[in-house]
N, C-alpha and C positions, 0 to 999 in steps of 0.2 A: 705339500705334496713331495718336496725334495727328500724329506726324511723317510717317506714311505717307499721310495724306489727300491732300496735293498730288500725291504720286506716283500714287495711285489715280485722281485726277482727270485727270492727264496721260495715263495709260494708257487710261482710258475715252474721252477725247477722240480719241486717235489711232485706237482701234479703231472707234469709232462713225463717225468721218469717213471712214475707209477703207471701211467697209461702205456708207456713203452713196454714195461714188463708184462702187463696184461696182454698186449698184442703179441709179445714173444710167446706167451703160453698158448694163446689161441692158434698161432701159426707155427708153433714148435721151433722158435728161434732161440737157440741155446745162449747166444751172446747177450740176448735181451733179458735172460733170466738171472744171470750172475755176472759179477765183475770179471772173474777169471775162470778158466776151465778148471774144474775140480773143486772149486770153492762152493760153499753152501748157497743155494738159490733162494730167491725171494718168492714165496708162494702167492697165488692169486688173491686170497683175502687180504694179505698184507699190502699188495699193490693197490687193491681197491681202496683200502683205508687211507693210503697215501694220496690217492687221487682226491678223495673227499676232504682230507685235511688241507691239501694244497689249494683246493677250490675255496674252502672257507677262509683261508688266509687271503686269497686274492679278493674276495668280497669285502673283507674287513679292512685291508690295508688302505690308509688314507681316507677312509669313509666312515670313521667312527662317530661322526656327528650327523650322519644321514640315516634316519630310521629305517627306510626300506632296505638299504644295503646291509644294515646291522641285522635286520630280521632274516634276510637271505643267508648271511653268514651263520647266524644262530641255527637256522633250520638245517643247513648242510653239516654243521658240527654235530648236531644231535643225530642226524642220519649216520654219520661216521661212527657213532658209538655202537650201532647195532652189531656189526661183525665182531669187534673185539669182546663186547659183553657176552654175546652168545658163545664165542669160543672159550672164554674164561669160565663160563658156567659149565661147559662140557667138561673142562678139566676138573672142576670142583665136584660135579655130580656123577661123572662117568657116562652120562647120557649123550649119545651122538645125535646131532640135529642135522647133519649133512651140509653144514655151512660151506665146506670146501667144494661141494658139487654145484653151488649156485651159479658158477660161471661157465657151465657146460664143458668142464674139463674133467675127465674120469681119473679117479685115484683109487688105490687099493683100499677097500673099506675094511679089510682085516687088519691093516696097519693102524696103530694108535696115533701116528704122527703124520701120515702121508697127507700132503696138501693143507695142513693146518698151521696156524700161527703157533709159535712156541708160547708157553705160559708167560714168559717175561715180555715177549713182543705184544701179546694181547693186553697184558696189564698196562704196558707203556701207552698203547693206543687208547685205552680207557681213560687214563690220566690226561693224555694230550688232547683228545677230543673234548673231554670235560673242561679242560682249561680254555680251549677255543670258544666253547659255549659260554663260559663265565666271562670272557673278555667282552662279549657283546652285551652283557647285562649292566645296568647302571648301579653305582654304589662302590665305595672303596673296598668293601669286604670281598666282593667278587674279584676285584683286581688283585688283592692279596692272595686269594685262593688260586687264581690263574697263574700268578707269578710263581708261587710255590710249586704248582704242578708242572709247569714248563721247565722250571729249574731242576726238578727231580728227574724228568725224562732226559734233559740235556746231560746231567751228571751220569745217568745210567748209560747213555750212549758213549760217554767218555770212558767209563769203566770197561765197556765192551771193546772199545778200541785198544785199551791196554791189554785186554785178554788176547786179542788178535796179534798184537805186536809182540807179546812175550809168551805166546803159546800157552796161555792159562785159560783153559776152557771154562773153568768154574766161574770166571768173571763175566762171561758172555752167555752162560748157559745155566740151566737148572739140572741137577743130577737126573739121569735116566731120560731126559728129553733133549731134542736138538736145540741148539742156541740160535742166535741171530745171524743172518747173512751179513756180509760186509756192506752190501748195498743198503740193506735195511738200517744198519747202524748209521751210515752216512746220511741217509734221508731223514732218519729220526732226529739226528743232531741238527740238521738244517731246519726242519719243521719246529723243533723245540726252540731254537734261537729266534725264529720268526714270531712264534707265539709270545715268547718273553719280550721281544721288541714291541709287539702290539700292546702289551700291558703298560709299557712306558709311554707309548704314543697316546694312550687314553688320558694321561695326566696333562694338566693345562700348561705347565712350565715349558718354554721352548728349550731350555738347557737340558731338561730331562729327556725330552723327545730326541734331541740331537745326540745325547749320550747313548740312548738305546739303539739307535740305528747308525751310529757313526762308523767310519772306516776303521777306527782304532778298535772299537768293540768287536766288529766282525773279524778283524785280523787276529785279535786275541783268541777268539773261538776257533778260527782256522789253525792257529799255532798250537792250541791245546790238543787238537786232534791229529795234526800232521806230525808233530815232534815224536809222539810214541810210535807212529808207523815207520818213520825214518830210522829211529833207534832200533826198532825190531828188525829192519832190513840189515842194519849194521851188525846186529847180533848174529844173524844167520851167516853174514859174510866172514866174520872174524871168529866164529865159534871154534873152528878147527885149530886156530893158531894159539889162542889165549886160554882156551878151556871155558866151559859153560859157566863155572862158578865165578871166575875172574871177570868174564865178559858181562855176566849178569850184574855184578856189583858195580862195574863201571857205568853200565847203562842206567841202573837205578839212580846213581849219583848224578849223572847227566840229566836224567828225567826230573829229578828233584830240583836241580838248579834251574832248568828251563821253566818248570812250573812255578818256582819261586819268583823268577823274573817276570812271568806272565801275571802272577798275583800282585807283584810290586807295581807293575805298570798299570794294572786295573785299579789298584788302591791309590796310586798317584792321580789317576784320572778322576776317581771319586773325590779325592781331596781337592783337586782343582775345581770340580763341580761344586763342592761345598763352599770353597772360597768365592766362586762366582756367585753362588746363591747369597752368601753373606754380603758381598759387594752390592748385589742387586737389592738386597733388603735395606742396606744403608742408603743407597740412592733413592729407593722408594720412600724411606723414612724422611730423607732430605726433601724430596719433592712434596711429600705430604705436609712436612713442616712449612716449606715455602708457600704451598697452596693455602695452608691454614692461616699463615700470617697475611697472605694476600686477601683471603676472605675476611679476616678480622679487620684489615685496613678498609676493605670495601664496606663492611658492616658499620665501621666507625664513621666513614664518609656518609653512608646512608643515614646514620643516626644524626650526624651534624646537619645533613640536608633536611631531615625531618624536623629537627629543632629550628632550623632557619625558616622552614615553611610554617611551622606553628607560630614562630615569632612574627612572620609576615602576616599570617592570618589574624593574629592578635592585634597587630598594629593597624591592619585594615579595618577590623571591627571598631577599634578606638577612633580611627579616622572618620568612618561613616557616622559614628555617634557624635563626634566633634563637629563634622560638617553639618549634620542636622541642627546641632546646637547653635552653630555660628550663623547659619542661614535664618534660623528663627529669631535670633537676637535682633537684627535690624528690621525684620518684618513686624515685630511688636510695635515699635515706635512709629513705623510707617502707617500701620493700620490705625493707631491712635490719632496720629496727625490728620489722616484722611477723614476720620470721624469728626474731628474738631472743625475741619474746613467745611463740613456739611452743615454745621450748626449755624443758625442765624444770630446766635447770641455772642459769637466770637468777635472780638475786636480786630481791627486791621493789624495792630501790632502782634496779636496772637496768631493771626493768619500768616504773617511774615515769618514768625518763629516756627510755625508748623511746616512751612515750605522749606525753611533752612534744615529742619530735622529730616524731612523726607530726602532732600538732596544729599545730606551727609550720610544717611543710612544706605541710600542707593549707591553712593560712592564706596561705602564699606563692602557691600555685596559685590560690586564690580571688582574691587581689589581681590576679594576671595576667589572669584572665578578666574580672574587674570592670573593669580598665583598658580592655580591648577593648570591652566593652559601653558604657562611658562615652564613649569616643571615637565610637562609632557613634551614641550618643544625641546628643552635641554636634553632630555633622555633620548629623543630621536635625533638630536644634533641639528635641529632646524630652527633654533631661536634666531630671528633676524637681528643683526648688530649693525648699527650705523656709527662706525668709528670715525673719529676726527681728532684733531689736536685740541685737547681740553686742558684747563687749569684745574689742578686738584682742589684749590680753594673754592672754585665755582661749584664743583661736584659736591663738596662737603656742605657748602652753603645751601644748595638745593635740598640735600638730605635733611639738614637741620631745620629748614623752613617747613618741611613736611611733618616732622615729628614735634616741632615746638609746641603746638596746642596740647599734646599729650603730656609733655614734660611740665608745662605750666599747670595743667590740671592736677597733676600728681604732686606738685610742689617740690620737684627735684631741682638741684643746682647743676647746671651744665657748665663744665670748665673746658675750654678749647685752647689747645696749644699747637700752633702751626709754625713752620719755619718762615723767616722773613722773606727768603728768596722764593720766587714763584717755582712751582713744580709742574712740568707739563707731562701729560699722559696721552697716549693714543687710546681713546675710550669712547664708548657710547655713553653720553652724559646721563641720559635718562636711566639706563640700566645700571650704571655704576652708582648713581645716587640712590637707586633702589637698594643696592647692597648695604650702604651705610645707614640708610633709613631703617632697614630691617634690623640692623645691629643696634641702632639707637632705640628703636621701638622695643626690642627685647629687653634692653637694659632698663628702660622705663617701666616695662610691665613686670619684671622680676625683681624690682627694687622697692622696698617699702616707702610709703610717702615721706617726702622730705629727705630723700637719699641724694647721693652725689654720683654724677656721671662724668667721666673724663674722656675727652676726645683728643688724641694727640697724633701728630705726624712727624716723622723724622727720616733722615737719610742714613741708613746703616752702611751704605756704600754708594758708589757713583752710578750703579746700574738700576737701583730700585728704591722705592719709598716704602716705609713701614707705617701703616695707619692702625691705631689701636683704640678700641672702645672698652673702657673699664668701668665697673660699677661696684658698689658695696652692698649688693642685694643678697638674694637667698643662696647664691652659689650653685655649684654643680657637683654631685657625688662623683668620685673618680670612676666608678664602674660605668657611668653614662657617657663619659667623654669619648670613647672610641666610636660610639653609635650616634653621636649628636647630629651629624650632617646627613643622616639617612632620611629618606622621605617618610613623613608622618611620624617621625621620632619626637617624643615629648617626654620631658623629665617627670612631669606631674600630670595626673588626669585632668581633662578639660574642665570638669566640674569644680576642681579645686582652685581654679584661676578666675579672677573676676573679669578679665578682658579677653579670655579665650585665644583661639588660634588653631590653624589646621596642622601645625607641625611641618609646614612647607618652607617657612622663611629661611632657615639655615641651609636647607637643600638648595634653594634658589641662590643663596649667597655663594655657596661653593661652586655651583654651576656657572654663574655669571663671572665670578672671579677667574675660574678656569678658562673661560672664553676670552679673558683679557690677559692670558698667559701669566696669571698670578697664582697665589696660593693663600689659604686661610687656615688658622689654627685656633682652637679653643683651649683656654687655660682656666683652672680654678683650684684653689687650695682645699676645696671641700664644701660641704653644705654649710650655709650661713656665713661664708667667708668671701663672697663676691665672685665675680668672674671677669675674664678678659678675652676679647676676640681680636686677633691680630691679622691684618691683611697686608700682604706684600704684592706690589705691583711694579712692573718695569716702567722706567721713566724715559722721556725723550730728551734729546739734546736741546738746550735753550737756543732760541733764535731771536734775532732783533725784532722788536715789536713793529708791526706795520700799522701806520695811521689808518684809522677807520674812515672810510669815505663818508663825506657829509651827506646826510639825507636831505633830499629836496623837500623842505617843509611846506613848499607852496603847491605840492602835488595834491590835487583835490581828492577828498575821500569820496569813493563812488557812492552815489545815492541808490538806495534800495528800490527796486522796481518790482511790482507784484508779478509773480509767475503763476502759471497754471500747473498745479501739482496733483497727481493721482497717488493716493496712499493705499496699498493693497496688503492686507494681512488677515489671516483667518481668525486671529485673536482680535475681537472687536474692540476691547479696551485699548489694546496697543494701537490699533489704527486710529481710533477716535481721539486718543490723547495726543498723538503726533499731529493729526489734522488740526486740533485745537491750537497747538503751539504755532503751527505754520500760519494759521489764520490771524493769530495775534501779530505775527510778523508782516502781515499785509498781503499774503498770498491767497489765491483762489484755489480751494482744495475740494476734491471729491474722494470718497472712500469706497472700497469694495472688499469683500471677505472671501472670495473664491476666484479661481483662475478664469472661468468662463465669463463671470460677471465683469471682471477686470478687463477682459479682452473686448467685450461689447461696449463697456463704458469708455475705454480708451479711444475707440473708433468715433464715438460721438463727442467726447470731451476735447480730444486733440491736445493732451497736456504737453507742457514744456519738459516736465520731469516726472518720472514714476519711481516711487519707493516701493519695491516689490519684494514681498516675502517669498521664500523658496518652497517651503513645505506647506502645500495647501491642498484641500480636497478638490476633486473634479478635474483639476489641471494644475500641475506644479509651476513654480516660477520660471524654470528653465523653458518650458514649452510656451508660456505666455511671452517671454522675451523673444524667442525665436519667431513666433507668429507676428508680433508687433514689428520686429526688424524686417520681416518680409514685405511689409506694407510701405508704400512710398512715403506716407506721412509719418511713419515710425522710425525712419532711419536716422533722423537728427535729434530724437528725443534723448534726454539724459536718463539712462537706465541705471538705477542704484539698487543693488541686492542688499537686503537686510535679513540676517539669519543668525542663529545661535552657533553655527559652525564657523570657526575662525582659523583653521589650520592653513598652511601654505597651499596644500593641494586644493582646498576649498576656494581660495582666492583664484588660483589658476583656472579652476573649472568654470567659475562665473565669468571670468574674462573671455574664455573660449566660447561661452554661450552667447556672448554679445553684450554683457553688462559693461558699463563704463566705470563703475566703482563697486566696492564690497565693504559694507559696514557690518560689524559684529554687534549683536544685541547685548546689552541695552544700547541703542543707538544714541549718540551724543547729538542733541538738537543743534548745538553750535556748528558741528561738522556738516550737518545738512544745510544750515544757513550759508556756510562758506561756499558749498557747492552751488547753491542757487545764485549767490552773488557772482561767482566766477562764470556762471552760465550766461550772465548778462552781456559779457564781452564777446561771447561766441558769435 
């Protein structure tokens, strides 16, 4: 809107001046008809044409993107064509239409020029009104036509000013016809400049719009018209002293110099605009280039994210397939052993072997599920750690005892090299032994039968200990080393390995070692060249050994006393098998398979302990516990939750509900027996 203000001012000046001239004719005010007494007057049709042109400029200025305002400007410009077109047709055909009498002002009808526009004036208005109409039309061709038309009328007005300044009527007139009035020339120049500025305002570039209506541009136009008038006045003042020829030569030279300065200034302005456009183009190209690089970087990041998602999805599918494989593996011998136990032809020795098989395979399944839970807890930062001062030798001995059956079965040779001096750690013995058991088990699994496994420990410095597990097995390709500690990461497909695995062992190793403020690294010279896993752990300062307090060997072992136990589980096999074991231990046991039955049975049976499943039909375990606790006879009962949910929040929820203990399935019968033994002393 700022760039439209000069255009609005020009349009208002043209329209108001034209209206003033019309009022002067209506009320016969001479000063309103001409600039000075004795000068040529502006006729009513000319004044009316200026009113219409000024109004069209007012409608169009600053509103070139509003369709209704453009339509109004276009209509007024077309209306302004009527008077000059009819007048020019009169000059061409010699037929009088009486245009000069439309305004109620009488003129001499016998005169060929009375009250009429001059041919030059009417033709200028045809071009100017047509240019205003073209400005309001879309498309670059109309802008070019409007620019050419407005420039032509502006140049015509300038030539008419020269004619007035140097008393050369032929420049402002056509032979045998009156020429332009001084006021007409001035308003024509202003209207032409405003129309030309409108053509630049239609362009989208702010530099172009500013240039079209800038003070410099307006000042150049004013100077172009003012300088000839001033020089003409100087000519009249000095004509008697220097002579018309000398004075005319001087004035022509001054006029040429002035116009050269104006042209130079305008050219400099255009050159500055070109440089500004070039600089803007360079900045635009730079921004486009930066944006292109940014988009390319984002696309690359998206591509990498997509690759990571594909890899995660692939590893998930492999994990699910491996999980199904690993869970089916122990189920097969369990089912076979159960079938053998059902047979009447099986010997006692075979039955014992079947029970050993079932126990071993259930332990394998339990380890698989525990690994899954441990990885989840490590990821969530909720893996419980029971750290205490431990000896590294004890931790490694526990790990070796766990893996020894696998090593012996594969015929491997285990070489152990430990420092003579004891090494103390602040560690969770069970978790840390799990780390080295996993590493030893991997070495056993990925080494051909009869291979060699080396377990070493050393002190690279006084602050930490380095424990390494090395084998001469199948090795690790270099491209797999960076991804080896990811969850579900496996070098070979599960079906290519005889002993399987979920791809969680090394992820657990890294997580548990990190929780002990240590680090782990995998090394291998390549496929078929063995592998080495190195663990670094911080050590504690040695302290003097404290004699172990002698245990009172005369303390009698508590005798088992039969307890009344209620086992509640919607899985009938689970409930009955647990009841069978408890009866073998000498306890009196009842079973229930839903919450309502358990609640009714508990009221009649009055048990000492209840093993209660949480997820059951008709009433869940939490509700059963709350209702039993609300009874006087139920406040002292040992309530044990047995469930497949084993996260820390699950333990907290059962304790809040009133349970005394939380056991995660598969429930260890020894743990249940220990609770019942402890219950004796309550």
